[in-house]
GUTI-709325 format. One record per residue: x, y, z of N, C-alpha, C, O in turn. Coordinates in steps of 0.02 Angstrom, whole numbers, padded with zeros to 5 digits, always signed. Atoms other than C-alpha are relative to their C-alpha. Layout:
N
XYZXYZXYZXYZ...
This chain:
91
-00038-00027+00040-00154+00237+00082+00032-00072-00053+00059-00122-00030-00037+00055+00059-00091+00117-00074+00087+00026-00014+00126-00013-00044-00068-00010-00002+00084+00211-00064+00026-00035+00047+00086-00044+00041-00055+00048-00039+00140+00103+00069-00013-00056-00006-00005-00089+00044+00021+00064+00002+00085-00045+00010+00072-00029-00032+00093-00085-00018-00062+00014+00012+00256-00038-00081+00077-00018+00038+00125-00056+00032-00043+00042-00067+00347-00038+00071-00013-00007+00062+00012+00020+00111+00032+00032-00058+00256-00119+00184+00026-00043+00058+00008-00054+00116-00040+00054-00042+00379-00240+00236+00043+00030+00003+00063+00002+00053-00050-00050-00027+00517-00116+00255-00018+00029+00066+00012+00018+00119+00057-00023-00072+00383-00023+00384+00010-00031+00041+00048-00023+00089-00021+00054-00055+00367-00167+00460+00006-00011+00053-00023-00008+00108-00049+00022-00035+00501-00223+00507+00041+00061+00037+00072+00043+00087-00015-00026-00050+00562-00058+00576-00056+00018+00062-00033+00032+00117+00041+00019-00073+00408-00059+00701+00004-00057+00015-00024-00061+00070-00029+00038-00043+00465-00215+00739+00092+00010+00037+00125-00020+00079-00055-00013-00042+00619-00147+00785-00006+00042+00035+00039+00044+00077+00017-00031-00052+00549-00027+00877-00035-00024+00044-00022+00000+00099+00048+00058-00050+00427-00147+00970+00065-00026+00039+00069-00013+00099-00058+00042-00046+00592-00244+01030+00042+00058+00040+00064+00050+00097-00042-00056-00051+00685-00069+01083-00054+00016+00059-00035-00004+00114+00049+00011-00035+00531-00038+01176+00016-00059+00080+00023-00056+00141-00002+00060-00048+00546-00204+01247+00071-00008+00060+00088-00037+00111-00103-00005-00043+00737-00169+01312-00020+00053+00055+00002+00064+00112+00014-00084-00069+00678-00018+01418-00042-00035+00034-00043-00012+00091+00050+00041-00022+00555-00134+01469+00052-00024+00076+00047-00016+00137-00029+00069-00025+00675-00253+01530+00049+00029+00043+00074-00001+00090-00059-00044-00052+00801-00106+01605-00035+00030+00074-00019+00053+00128+00051-00045-00058+00656-00049+01698-00008-00044+00076+00002-00030+00135-00010+00048-00047+00629-00213+01779+00066-00034+00039+00064-00051+00099-00056-00004-00019+00804-00250+01795+00034+00046+00046+00069+00017+00087+00007-00039-00049+00830-00098+01893+00076+00027-00023+00119+00042+00019-00065-00008+00031+00982-00059+01764-00001+00080+00021-00037+00120+00051-00015-00079-00031+01074+00095+01772-00032+00048-00049-00048+00042-00108+00066-00041+00042+00971+00251+01737+00055+00042-00075+00032+00083-00115-00032-00022+00069+01120+00293+01595-00012-00054-00048-00003-00035-00106+00021+00047+00050+01068+00127+01502-00060+00028+00000-00060+00077-00036+00048+00001+00028+00897+00140+01507-00023+00102-00031-00073+00124-00058-00006-00058+00044+00926+00324+01447-00003+00003-00070-00045+00025-00109-00026+00019+00074+01017+00273+01295-00052-00040-00008-00069-00015-00061+00042+00046+00038+00877+00139+01260-00071+00068-00018-00102+00083-00069+00067-00056-00001+00738+00276+01279+00018+00035-00061-00026+00043-00103-00017-00046+00060+00836+00383+01147+00001-00035-00044-00014-00010-00098-00025+00043+00070+00878+00239+01034-00097-00007-00022-00107-00004-00083+00049+00003-00002+00692+00223+01040-00042+00038-00044-00080+00022-00089+00035-00048+00044+00643+00401+00994+00032+00005-00070+00009+00021-00125-00042+00017+00074+00755+00378+00862-00022-00004-00058-00030+00022-00113+00034+00087+00073+00690+00232+00771-00080+00048-00009-00095+00074-00063+00059-00023+00005+00515+00307+00810-00002+00077-00068-00039+00083-00117-00008-00069+00028+00575+00498+00741+00027-00039-00065+00008+00006-00103-00012+00022+00044+00636+00400+00597-00038-00022-00046-00030-00003-00104+00066+00043+00015+00485+00292+00553-00049+00068-00037-00077+00070-00092+00045-00045+00015+00397+00457+00555+00020+00036-00055-00022+00054-00096-00038-00046+00045+00523+00556+00447-00050-00053-00060-00107-00033-00073+00011+00041+00047+00481+00412+00313-00048-00017-00024-00053-00034-00083+00094-00005+00023+00283+00401+00314-00003+00054-00030-00031+00050-00084+00038-00047+00006+00276+00588+00305+00039+00038-00072+00019+00085-00106-00014-00019+00056+00407+00591+00170-00043-00023-00050-00068+00021-00085+00048-00003+00051+00296+00478+00052-00050+00027+00020-00080+00014-00032+00073-00011-00013+00139+00540+00112-00002+00067-00052-00039+00073-00101-00026-00080+00044+00220+00743+00045+00010-00034-00070-00035-00021-00109+00002+00047+00096+00262+00633-00137-00055-00004+00000-00083+00046-00022+00075+00017+00041+00104+00575-00164-00077+00009+00029-00128-00025+00019+00083-00027-00007-00043+00673-00083+00033+00071+00015+00004+00104+00058+00004-00079+00002+00047+00855-00101+00060-00005-00066+00058+00033-00114-00054-00023+00086+00185+00848-00249-00001-00039-00053+00033-00030-00104+00024+00034+00058+00119+00727-00348-00032+00029-00059-00084+00062-00051+00039-00035+00045+00087+00779-00540-00079-00031+00018-00100-00082+00046+00067+00022+00040-00084+00771-00586-00066+00011+00058-00127+00011+00046+00050-00021-00052-00159+00815-00402-00037+00051-00006-00006+00099-00029+00008-00048+00008-00297+00930-00398+00001+00035+00072+00015+00016+00129-00024-00039-00056-00292+01063-00299-00022+00007+00053+00006+00039+00098+00012+00025-00067-00421+00994-00169+00057-00058+00035+00073-00066+00094-00032+00064-00038-00312+00843-00150+00055+00013+00032+00075-00022+00078-00069-00024-00028-00151+00947-00116-00016+00048+00072+00025+00069+00113+00025-00048-00038-00246+01049-00007-00024-00062+00063-00009-00043+00120+00027+00044-00065-00315+00905+00119+00066-00050+00009+00068-00086+00059-00055+00049-00019-00129+00804+00086+00046+00061+00031+00092+00041+00067-00034-00057-00054-00053+00977+00165-00049-00001+00061-00038-00055+00089+00056+00008-00037-00193+00992+00287+00019-00083+00031-00006-00087+00087+00002+00047-00048-00150+00813+00353+00073+00008+00022+00085-00006+00080-00083-00017-00007+00053+00857+00346+00011+00041+00076+00055+00038+00119-00014-00059-00025+00011+00999+00440-00036-00023+00091-00014-00001+00144+00028+00034-00078-00110+00897+00602+00041-00038+00010+00037-00048+00071-00033+00006-00041+00039+00795+00616+00039+00016+00029+00056-00009+00083-00066-00028-00009+00172+00894+00619-00030+00041+00079-00011+00022+00135+00042-00007-00075+00053+00997+00764+00018-00038+00045+00062-00016+00082+00025+00052-00032+00020+00839+00853+00076-00007+00018+00087-00001+00078-00032+00017-00024+00192+00803+00850+00055+00048+00043+00096+00026+00083-00035-00089-00018+00276+00985+00900-00031-00010+00101+00004+00003+00151+00031-00001-00062+00161+00957+01063+00033-00031+00051+00008-00032+00107
């Protein structure tokens, strides 16, 4: 997906922040932190992952469904990709 190359560093920075948040959840569990602290950290991870997903979905939609000049087949494939991700996410 060449369109992700333009935002690669930004996306990698987000992923690294998420990895740090997941490590914080692990530390909370290992250190027997209060459940409220652990829940807050898990919620933060979920929010960060959702934000990453939103950004990549938006890029995909713009590039593989809405971009002028795409063939009907390319638009259909892009839309099918989106549908598969949304269905998987909704489970």
